[in-house]
TIFI-489387 format. One record per residue: x negated, y negated, z negated of N, C-alpha, C in turn; residue in one letter. Coordinates in pm, whole numbers, padded with zeros to 5 digits, always signed. Layout:
XYZXYZXYZa/...
! end
This chain:
-06407-20911-05914-06474-20783-05943-06386-20670-05891m/-06448-20583-05822-06372-20472-05765-06375-20353-05860t/-06255-20307-05893-06248-20193-05985-06275-20064-05910a/-06350-19980-05971-06378-19849-05910-06311-19741-05992t/-06264-19645-05923-06198-19531-05991-06278-19406-05965t/-06296-19330-06071-06369-19203-06059-06271-19092-06023d/-06305-19018-05926-06221-18904-05886-06299-18775-05910s/-06225-18673-05949-06290-18544-05977-06343-18486-05848a/-06463-18429-05852-06519-18370-05730-06436-18251-05686p/-06422-18231-05555-06344-18118-05507-06405-17986-05551p/-06318-17891-05574-06363-17759-05618-06440-17691-05506k/-06557-17644-05538-06642-17582-05436-06586-17447-05393a/-06580-17426-05264-06536-17299-05210-06658-17209-05189e/-06641-17079-05207-06753-16989-05182-06799-17002-05037p/-06927-17023-05015-06976-17040-04878-06990-16903-04812r/-06999-16906-04682-07015-16783-04607-07140-16710-04653r/-07124-16579-04672-07237-16499-04715-07275-16518-04860g/-07185-16571-04941-07214-16593-05082-07256-16463-05149s/-07372-16466-05214-07423-16345-05279-07330-16298-05393i/-07285-16387-05483-07193-16340-05588-07065-16279-05532p/-07009-16341-05427-06887-16285-05367-06917-16152-05299l/-07032-16142-05236-07071-16015-05173-07081-15904-05276t/-07144-15933-05390-07158-15833-05496-07021-15793-05550i/-06936-15893-05574-06803-15863-05628-06722-15775-05533a/-06725-15805-05405-06648-15726-05308-06710-15589-05285l/-06842-15580-05295-06910-15451-05280-06867-15355-05391t/-06844-15408-05510-06796-15326-05622-06646-15301-05609i/-06572-15403-05564-06426-15391-05557-06380-15292-05452a/-06452-15280-05341-06408-15192-05232-06398-15046-05276a/-06506-14983-05329-06492-14844-05373-06396-14828-05491p/-06392-14928-05581-06298-14919-05693-06153-14920-05644l/-06126-14995-05539-05991-14998-05483-05952-14862-05426s/-06046-14796-05362-06020-14663-05306-05989-14563-05417i/-06072-14565-05521-06050-14474-05634-05917-14505-05703v/-05888-14634-05721-05763-14673-05786-05642-14631-05706g/-05648-14646-05574-05537-14605-05488-05515-14455-05497l/-05623-14379-05494-05613-14234-05504-05554-14191-05637t/-05603-14251-05745-05556-14214-05879-05410-14253-05900a/-05372-14371-05854-05234-14417-05873-05136-14328-05799a/-05170-14293-05675-05081-14208-05597-05071-14068-05658y/-05186-14015-05702-05185-13881-05758-05111-13872-05890g/-05121-13977-05972-05061-13972-06106-04915-14015-06107a/-04880-14114-06025-04746-14173-06034-04666-14172-05904y/-04723-14117-05798-04649-14107-05673-04666-14228-05583g/-04590-14227-05473-04609-14329-05370-04575-14471-05415w/-04478-14494-05508-04454-14634-05546-04578-14699-05609p/-04644-14625-05698-04766-14679-05760-04878-14692-05657a/-04889-14593-05569-04990-14602-05464-04969-14720-05373g/-04842-14746-05338-04812-14861-05252-04844-14992-05322l/-04814-15000-05451-04842-15123-05526-04993-15151-05529a/-05072-15047-05554-05217-15065-05556-05269-15100-05418v/-05211-15038-05314-05253-15068-05177-05228-15214-05143l/-05111-15265-05179-05078-15405-05149-05172-15499-05225v/-05194-15470-05354-05281-15556-05435-05425-15553-05384l/-05475-15432-05356-05613-15421-05308-05630-15487-05172a/-05529-15471-05086-05536-15534-04953-05540-15686-04966t/-05458-15741-05054-05455-15887-05072-05590-15938-05123a/-05645-15871-05223-05772-15916-05282-05887-15902-05183v/-05899-15784-05122-06011-15761-05032-06000-15843-04903l/-05878-15854-04851-05861-15932-04728-05898-16078-04750s/-05851-16134-04862-05884-16273-04893-06035-16290-04914t/-06092-16198-04989-06236-16207-05015-06320-16193-04890g/-06286-16096-04806-06364-16075-04683-06346-16192-04586l/-06225-16248-04584-06202-16365-04499-06290-16482-04539g/-06303-16505-04669-06389-16613-04717-06537-16580-04700r/-06569-16452-04716-06709-16412-04710-06767-16427-04570l/-06693-16378-04471-06745-16377-04334-06702-16500-04255a/-06576-16542-04274-06526-16658-04201-06507-16629-04053g/-06429-16713-03988-06411-16703-03844-06347-16573-03800g/-06378-16534-03677-06319-16414-03617-06362-16288-03692t/-06488-16284-03732-06538-16167-03804-06464-16145-03933r/-06438-16252-04005-06365-16240-04131-06221-16197-04109g/-06157-16250-04005-06018-16211-03976-06008-16063-03939c/-06101-16015-03856-06100-15874-03818-06123-15784-03939l/-06216-15823-04025-06243-15743-04145-06121-15738-04235a/-06051-15851-04247-05932-15855-04331-05820-15769-04275a/-05809-15765-04141-05701-15689-04078-05718-15538-04092l/-05842-15491-04094-05864-15346-04101-05866-15293-04244i/-05856-15382-04343-05863-15339-04483-05758-15233-04517v/-05627-15253-04490-05530-15151-04531-05551-15016-04463p/-05590-15019-04335-05616-14892-04264-05736-14822-04324i/-05841-14899-04349-05962-14840-04408-05935-14782-04546a/-05854-14852-04625-05821-14801-04758-05745-14670-04752l/-05650-14660-04661-05571-14537-04649-05658-14420-04603l/-05744-14444-04504-05832-14337-04454-05928-14293-04564v/-05986-14388-04634-06081-14354-04741-06012-14282-04856a/-05891-14326-04891-05817-14261-05000-05781-14119-04965a/-05754-14093-04837-05724-13957-04794-05843-13865-04817a/-05964-13917-04795-06085-13836-04817-06108-13811-04966a/-06092-13914-05048-06118-13896-05191-06007-13816-05260t/-05887-13815-05200-05777-13739-05263-05804-13590-05260s/-05887-13544-05165-05921-13401-05161-05994-13358-05288n/-06077-13447-05341-06148-13415-05465-06049-13404-05581v/-05956-13499-05587-05853-13494-05691-05773-13365-05683r/-05737-13325-05561-05661-13201-05543-05742-13079-05586d/-05870-13076-05548-05954-12963-05584-05969-12950-05735d/-05986-13061-05803-06001-13056-05949-05872-13007-06015l/-05757-13052-05964-05630-13008-06021-05608-12860-05998a/-05645-12810-05881-05622-12669-05850-05722-12578-05921l/-05847-12624-05935-05946-12541-06005-05910-12519-06150r/-05842-12616-06210-05801-12602-06350-05663-12539-06363s/-05595-12520-06251-05461-12463-06253-05465-12310-06250g/-05351-12248-06276-05346-12101-06276-05343-12043-06135p/-05379-11917-06127-05369-11842-06001-05250-11748-06010a/-05183-11727-05898-05066-11642-05896-05061-11569-05762v/-05013-11447-05767-04988-11373-05643-04844-11396-05603t/-04828-11470-05494-04695-11512-05450-04655-11438-05323a/-04527-11447-05291-04473-11383-05171-04431-11489-05072r/-04462-11467-04946-04423-11559-04840-04274-11539-04810v/-04197-11646-04825-04052-11637-04802-04009-11713-04676v/-04097-11795-04622-04063-11868-04500-04192-11915-04434d/-04186-11935-04303-04305-11975-04228-04261-12058-04110k/-04331-12169-04087-04303-12251-03970-04426-12333-03934e/-04434-12371-03808-04548-12451-03763-04536-12592-03819r/-04651-12647-03859-04652-12782-03916-04614-12882-03809t/-04519-12967-03839-04471-13066-03742-04563-13187-03740a/-04577-13246-03623-04649-13373-03610-04799-13364-03613g/-04857-13250-03585-05002-13236-03583-05047-13181-03448t/-05162-13230-03400-05216-13180-03273-05274-13040-03291r/-05358-13026-03394-05417-12896-03420-05312-12803-03480d/-05298-12684-03426-05195-12594-03478-05225-12550-03621p/-05127-12563-03707-05136-12511-03843-04996-12470-03885s/-04988-12393-03992-04860-12338-04035-04837-12362-04182w/-04712-12385-04216-04670-12405-04354-04597-12280-04402d/-04636-12233-04521-04576-12113-04578-04507-12148-04709y/-04380-12117-04717-04307-12133-04844-04333-12010-04929s/-04370-12033-05055-04410-11924-05143-04316-11915-05264l/-04300-11795-05313-04220-11771-05433-04296-11677-05524a/-04281-11698-05654-04346-11611-05752-04271-11478-05761t/-04325-11387-05841-04259-11256-05859-04120-11273-05919a/-04100-11379-05996-03969-11404-06056-03871-11468-05958a/-03921-11507-05840-03834-11565-05739-03832-11716-05737g/-03901-11782-05827-03903-11929-05830-04009-11981-05733s/-03988-12098-05672-04087-12154-05578-04218-12190-05651p/-04327-12171-05582-04457-12212-05636-04462-12364-05637v/-04496-12428-05751-04498-12575-05757-04595-12636-05656p/-04561-12754-05608-04651-12828-05521-04615-12825-05374g/-04519-12743-05337-04480-12739-05196-04537-12618-05125g/-04554-12632-04996-04593-12520-04912-04744-12504-04899r/-04785-12381-04879-04924-12350-04847-04947-12382-04700l/-05055-12455-04671-05086-12490-04533-05219-12428-04494n/-05222-12363-04378-05347-12311-04326-05339-12306-04174q/-05457-12300-04110-05463-12310-03965-05424-12181-03895r/-05447-12069-03956-05411-11945-03888-05272-11898-03933d/-05212-11813-03852-05079-11763-03882-05084-11614-03916q/-05188-11576-03990-05205-11435-04025-05100-11387-04123s/-05044-11477-04203-04943-11437-04301-04805-11427-04236l/-04731-11330-04278-04595-11311-04229-04499-11312-04348q/-04372-11336-04321-04271-11335-04427-04271-11197-04494v/-04280-11201-04625-04286-11077-04702-04426-11043-04750g/-04529-11104-04689-04666-11078-04732-04691-11141-04868d/-04789-11086-04938-04832-11143-05066-04966-11213-05048q/-04983-11322-05119-05105-11400-05109-05135-11461-05245v/-05263-11463-05280-05306-11522-05407-05339-11670-05384t/-05280-11756-05465-05303-11900-05453-05326-11959-05592v/-05389-12074-05592-05397-12156-05713-05303-12274-05695r/-05240-12316-05805-05145-12426-05795-05156-12515-05917f/-05107-12637-05900-05101-12734-06009-04963-12725-06074d/-04954-12692-06202-04822-12680-06266-04737-12806-06255p/-04802-12922-06246-04727-13047-06232-04678-13071-06090d/-04725-12991-05996-04678-13003-05859-04729-13126-05786g/-04843-13181-05828-04893-13303-05763-04969-13275-05634t/-05002-13150-05607-05074-13117-05485-05029-12980-05436t/-05049-12956-05309-05010-12829-05250-05093-12714-05306r/-05034-12595-05315-05114-12479-05353-05214-12444-05243p/-05323-12384-05283-05425-12340-05187-05475-12202-05225k/-05522-12130-05125-05591-12004-05153-05727-12037-05214r/-05779-11953-05300-05908-11985-05366-06019-12019-05269p/-06023-11953-05155-06130-11980-05059-06111-12114-04987e/-05995-12173-04998-05972-12304-04936-06021-12419-05024q/-06047-12393-05150-06090-12497-05243-06241-12511-05235i/-06288-12619-05179-06431-12643-05159-06467-12778-05222d/-06482-12778-05354-06507-12902-05426-06638-12967-05385l/-06740-12888-05362-06871-12942-05327-06867-13024-05199g/-06807-12968-05094-06798-13039-04966-06710-13162-04977t/-06595-13147-05042-06503-13261-05056-06565-13372-05139d/-06641-13335-05243-06707-13435-05326-06814-13508-05246l/-06886-13435-05163-06988-13498-05079-06926-13604-04988f/-06817-13569-04920-06753-13663-04829-06690-13780-04904w/-06638-13753-05023-06579-13863-05100-06686-13964-05140a/-06800-13914-05188-06910-14004-05226-06962-14079-05103v/-06969-14009-04990-07014-14073-04867-06920-14187-04826a/-06790-14163-04841-06692-14266-04805-06705-14388-04897v/-06720-14364-05027-06732-14474-05122-06860-14555-05096l/-06970-14485-05070-07094-14555-05041-07085-14632-04909l/-07018-14572-04811-07003-14640-04682-06921-14767-04696a/-06815-14762-04779-06733-14881-04801-06815-14991-04866a/-06892-14956-04969-06974-15056-05037-07082-15111-04943a/-07144-15023-04865-07250-15067-04773-07194-15157-04664l/-07074-15125-04614-07014-15207-04508-06989-15350-04558a/-06936-15361-04680-06910-15494-04736-07041-15569-04760v/-07141-15500-04813-07270-15564-04840-07334-15613-04710a/-07329-15531-04606-07388-15571-04478-07313-15689-04418c/-07180-15688-04431-07100-15800-04379-07138-15929-04450l/-07155-15922-04582-07192-16041-04657-07329-16093-04620g/-07427-16004-04608-07562-16047-04574-07570-16097-04430l/-07498-16032-04342-07500-16073-04201-07432-16208-04181y/-07342-16243-04271-07266-16368-04256-07338-16487-04317s/-07448-16466-04384-07520-16580-04443-07573-16671-04333r/-07575-16803-04357-07626-16896-04256-07765-16858-04210p/-07788-16863-04078-07913-16813-04021-08035-16886-04074a/-08020-17015-04102-08136-17093-04142-08161-17096-04291g/-08073-17034-04370-08086-17046-04515-08214-16982-04565l/-08241-16860-04522-08361-16793-04568-08485-16862-04515l/-08480-16907-04389-08595-16976-04330-08628-17104-04406r/-08525-17179-04446-08546-17303-04520-08607-17275-04657n/-08559-17169-04721-08615-17136-04854-08762-17096-04843r/-08794-17021-04739-08933-16982-04722-09021-17103-04691l/-08966-17196-04612-09044-17316-04577-09067-17403-04698a/-08969-17405-04791-08981-17488-04910-09092-17439-05002a/-09126-17310-04991-09232-17257-05075-09370-17291-05018r/
! end
């Protein structure tokens, strides 16, 4: 008599175009962007870097399994770049909210220099309050060089110094919010389309034929 041994069935891997995995990644993508923005704004670059690494690992692995092959590898490779670009857009909303709730002050320009490393010309202005202390948050940045050393300018600033001061007319929450929502929706839509496009071509046809 031949003895037979039962072996546990291998653990099923998510198939290409898996609907549950698509839904999970569609939710995870915008949440990762928001989490990266919040972590960097609240705790600085170490927390932002930690969230970026974690989100990249999760999304890259998930997208690789979801799409498979060359498409999955390419999607996984662009994840960190896409997260950084998207977080830059959503961070404008965070900055606007912090500045709108912050105080306004009439400051004096104490230094001026052209912003380094940018193609489009812009200028950075160091500001000081009437008491002589620096305005929290760093330098005021604007594209024109109408301000000169010694000029006075009204700005809003975050007392915690988490964002640069801005002139009231530079704070455009409505526009920044629109682009932030557009970026989040685009991230979710891109993942959803990738998942649906990666489903086996004959799967839907077979289901329809079975009916």
